[in-house]
N, C-alpha and C positions, 0 to 999 in steps of 0.2 A: 762370420755372422751368423746368427741365430736367430730362428722364428720361431715366434711365439704364437699357437693358435689358439682362437680363443673357440671352443665348443662346446660353450656354458650356458647356452641361450634355450629357453623355454619354447620359442616361435609360436606363442600363442595367438598371431597373425594368421597364419594357416591353416587353423582348425576347421572340417575336421581329419587333414591329410597329415598336420603335424599335432602329434599330441606328445605329452611329460614324458611317456614311453622311448616316444621317439620322435624329438624337433624336427624340425625343419632342414639343419647341415647333415640329419640322415636321410632326406629320401630325396629320390630321384625327381628335381623340378622341372629343368629344362634342357638333359641329355640323360644317356644312359646311364651315370655315372650320379651318386649320392653330392652334394654339393662341401662332406671333407672329402671326399676324395680328389675330385675336383684340384679341392685348395693347395691338396698334399700332390697333388700330381703340375702345379702349377710351382710349385718349388723344387721343380726337379736339378734347379741348380746347385743343389746345395745337399749336402750327402743324408741319408736318413737323421744320424746322429745328431747331426745341428738343429731338428726338428723339433721344439717343444709342443703338446697337446696338452691344452686345459680344460678339464671336464668335468662334470658331477657323476660319482662315484657309482650311479644307478646304470650311467653309459660307458664304460669301462671296457664288457665285454661288446658292445657293439663296435666300440674302439679296436679294437684288439683283429676282430674281424675285419674292417673293412680297412686298417690303415696297419697289415702288419709288419713293416718293414720298419715301421719306427721306434726302438727300443720302450722298453716296458719302462725302466728308469727317468724315460723322458714324458711321462706322460703325468702329469701335474692333475692330482686331484683336488678337486674346490670341497674340502668339507661341511660348507651349505652355502646358500646364495646369497652372497652379500654383495653383487653389484660389480663392476668393473674393474671400479678405485682399489678392492682389494684381493680383487685377483689378479689385476695385473702389476700389484705390488708383491704378491706371493709371489708369482712368475720371473720380477728381476734381482729380488732380493734370493732365489735359487740358483740365476742364470750367474750373478754375481759372486756368490761364494764360488759355484764350481770353473768361471772362468772366467777371471779377475780383468778388468777393462773390456771385457767382451762388447761389441752392438748386437743390439735386439730390435727386433721386427716385430710388431703387434699386429696378427692379420685375422679378421677373423671369418670364421669356417662359413659362413654363412650367405658370404657377397657374393656374387656373379663380377668374375672379373673376366672380359672377354679375350683382350690383348696381352694374350702371353708374355710378349718380348718389353713389349712397354713398361710392364707393371716387373720387369725382372730388372730390366735397365735403370729406372728410376729408384727403387729399393739398394740397387750397386752405388746410386749417385747420392741419393741419402745417406748408407754407410760413409763413405769417404767425405760425407762432410760432418758427419758425427765422429769420425776419427781424427782429420786435422782442427775443427772448429770447437770440435766440441759441444756444437745445437743441439736441441730436440728439432727433430724433423717428421713432416709431414706431408704424405701426397697425397693430394685433393683434386679433383675433379671439376668440371664447369657445370652450371647450373642449367638445363637446357628447359627448365620450366618453374614454374613460381611451384615449388611441393612445400607443402608445410610441415610434412613426414619427414623431412631431414634438421639437421643443426648444418650452420654453415661459419665461414672463416670470411671475416674479411683481409684484403689484401694491403698490404704495407707496401714500401718502395721493394723497388731491385735494388737488392744487396751484389747482386754477383751473378755472373753467366759463365757455366761452365759444359761443356760440350755440346754448344748451343742451345741449352736451358737455360730458364730465366728462374733467379732462387728469390723469393721474395721473403720479406719481412711479415709477422702477421703483424695486421695491426689487430686486431679483437675476433673473438670467438663469439656467434650469435648464436642463441638458441631457437630450438623449431618456431617461425615465425606463424602470425597468420594469413591468410589468404595477402591480404593489401600488402602488408610487408613483404612476403616474399615474392609478391611482383616489383615491387621497389627494387627489392635486392637484383632480381634478373635485368630489370631496366639500367643497373646503374654498374653492371658489367663486372665488378670488382668482389662479387663474392661469390663464394664456391662451394660446393655440396661439400660437408666432412666427411669424410669416409669411415674415421678412424685408423685409417693407416699410420702408423706410429714407428718412428726410427730414431733409436739415441742409442747412448753406451749403458747397461744398466746401473753401472754405481753413478751414474748422471741421474739418472731420471731418483732413481733412491736419495740423494741429496735433498730431492725436494720433496720427499713425500717423510723425511728428517724433518723437514722446513716447517710443511705447512700439515700434515697430520702427524705428529710427533709420536703422539700417542699408537696409531697404528704402526708407525715403522717401527716403534720400542717391540710392540707383539710380533711382527714381522720376522725381527731377527732373533727372537727368542725359538719361534717358528723351526727354524731352518739353521744350522747349525754350522760350524766354520767352514765344512767342508763339501756343504751344499747338499747335507742330505736332512730327511723329515725328522723334527725330536718328535717326542710323545705327548709334545703338549699341544702340536699342532689343532686338532679337531677343538678341542675346550677353547685354544684361544682364540680360533679364527670363527666362531659362533660368535663370538663379541667386538667383535671388527665394526667400525661404520657400517651401513651400508650405506654408498654413494656409488657416484660413475666418476670415472676419472676424470673428465671432463672437469666437474662441479669442485672434484678434490684438490685437485692438482693444477690441469691446466692456466682453466679460467683466472688460476690466483698470480700464474710468474709471469716474470716482464715480458713483454713481447719482443722484445730485441733478442733477446736469444731462443727465437722459435723464429725454421725458414719453414717456408713453403712450397715445394716442388708440385706444379702442374702438370698431370699428366693425365693423355689421352689414354682412359684403361678399360675403356666398355665397361662401365663400371652402374649393376642395382644393388641394392641389398634385399632386393625379391622381396620386399615388406607386405606384397597382397598378392591376391590373386589377378589381379588386374596387372602386375607388374609380371606376374607369371606369363598371360598373354600375351602384354608386348613386347616381350621375351623371344616368343614362338612365332606368332602370327604374321606375314609376309605383307597382309595388307589390312585394311579397317571392317571387311569382309568375311574375313576370313576366320573359320569353325577350329577351333586347339581339341579336340578329343583325343577320350584313350578307352581303352575297353569297349563295349558293346555296347554303339551307339545307335541312333538313327532318327538323323534331324531332319526335316521338312519343313523349307522356309526359313530360314536361321541364318542367324546375321553377327559377327563379332561375338559369339559366343566362347567359352572355356567350358567343356563338359569332362569329368571324368570319371567312366563308370566305373570303380575300383573292389564291387561287393556283392562278385561275381553273379551280378542281377543289370539286364539291358537296360539302360536309359534314354528315352521318346521324347524329341522335342520340336514343337511345331510351331512355325513363327514368333521366334524369340529373338531378341534382339539385344545385344551388350547382356549374356546374362552367365552367369558361373551358376554352376550345378556340380560340387562335388558327392559322390554317393560312396560312400566306404563304409568298411567294419565301424568304423568309430562312431560315427552320425551321417547325416543328410544337411549340405547344405545349400538352400539356395538364395538366389541375391541379383542387384544389379552390380555390374563389373562395378561402376564406378564409387560400389558404395562397400566393397568387397575389402579396404581399408576399414573398418568397423567393425570385425570382424574378431577383434581383441575384446569387444566392449561386452560380450556373448559370454566371457569367460569372469567378469567382474560382479 
């Protein structure tokens, strides 16, 4: 198996901690390690040469510093920001030409997965399915709340049971719902959060690029030589690729009967807001999570980071986020921290 870590995201939902120069995958959010370091460590059942990282060119130095064991030839530089369909297609083309018939896993550098053993076990199970059944496989997690910021998948029938794990056929994808729809999904019990953890043969997914995105497929083939090297035309061609997500461009068009869903107890979160960070770190509803020099009196349920070499004080605050960093100052209600991305519009 080859793992492709997607590390090109902008992390706009966590400003001012996350910036275009150092987005959230390069930040220490829930531990003393950055998110990308945790992601690489989670893949320690693979050899470093089996791990690829897709990045923006401006983050090349950061990745080299934080992930020194990954060979430089495995750093896939996106020439432009064109969303996940071009990026995953580019990575799939490189792997298919370097390692014909190989299975690849798509993993996000800025997602939290706390259950490492379960994560590795489900990846290996998905690899087995890809090799034996040539299916497209997704590792998903149970929805625990009516979250409107996540995509969902609806479970189809159970098609087999492997090592006491039920393997479901996909019924359909559901995009980010409104609150009432999300509540219905949760009550129904047959909808899971879509983590974006895909496992398939690189050759197989490219067949669907050829079918559903023929122009993109043609350009991808031109961008990568027969031996898997990057051609001189890559930068010019990549900038012309249609900007689209993998789900819209490919997955939602595929016959659901060839897609398998593996449910995993991963301890997963996309850490998409400061509220999500607080939820991962706080042990009670009243606990304050702080960093740096802080002085709090009568505060409850707050996340306060003093990262600007200045003290931050708070009195009688409840469920408040304060992020004081060299890049700016954010003060908001914790519940509304998901709206940070709107500041950058």
